[in-house]
C-alpha positions in Angstrom: 16.9 1.1 14.2 18.6 4.5 13.7 19.8 5.5 10.2 23.4 6.5 10.4 25.4 8.1 7.6 27.4 5.6 5.6 28.6 7.7 2.7 31.8 9.7 2.5 32.0 13.2 1.2 33.5 12.0 -2.1 30.8 9.4 -2.5 28.0 11.9 -1.8 29.5 14.4 -4.3 29.7 11.7 -7.0 26.1 10.7 -6.3 25.1 14.4 -6.6 26.8 14.7 -10.0 25.3 11.4 -11.2 21.9 12.3 -9.9 21.7 15.7 -11.5 23.1 14.4 -14.8 20.9 11.3 -15.1 17.8 13.2 -14.0 18.4 16.0 -16.4 19.0 13.5 -19.2 15.8 11.7 -18.4 13.8 15.0 -18.4 15.5 16.7 -21.4 16.7 13.9 -23.6 14.8 15.0 -26.7 14.4 12.1 -29.1 17.4 10.1 -27.9 15.3 7.6 -25.9 11.9 6.7 -27.4 10.8 4.4 -24.6 8.9 6.1 -21.8 9.6 3.2 -19.3 13.4 3.7 -19.7 13.0 7.5 -19.1 11.0 6.9 -15.9 13.6 4.3 -14.7 16.4 6.8 -15.4 14.5 9.5 -13.6 13.9 7.3 -10.5 17.6 6.3 -10.5 18.6 10.0 -10.6 16.2 11.0 -7.8 17.4 8.2 -5.6 21.0 9.3 -6.0 19.9 12.9 -5.0 18.1 11.5 -1.9 21.3 9.7 -1.0 23.2 12.9 -1.5 20.9 14.8 0.8 20.6 12.2 3.5 24.2 10.7 3.4 22.7 7.2 3.7 22.5 4.5 1.1 20.1 1.6 1.7 22.1 -0.8 -0.6 25.3 0.0 1.3 23.4 -0.6 4.6 22.1 -4.0 3.4 25.6 -5.0 2.2 27.3 -3.8 5.4 29.4 -1.3 3.5 30.4 2.2 4.7 32.7 4.6 2.9 32.5 7.1 5.7 35.5 7.4 8.0 34.6 6.5 11.6 
């Protein structure tokens, strides 16, 4: 099973902005979030978006059969 890109350029860009923003918020939120578990979940979510940005592939889209990339 080969992994083929299923994200368009706009989708990848949005994931990059979201990934950077959420990861930075999780790391540098100060005293806004007091729960460490929520901070870790936000960090994981941000990193997963950055991985999707770099690879151009989203596993959730793959499982749902969705592709935003033009064929």
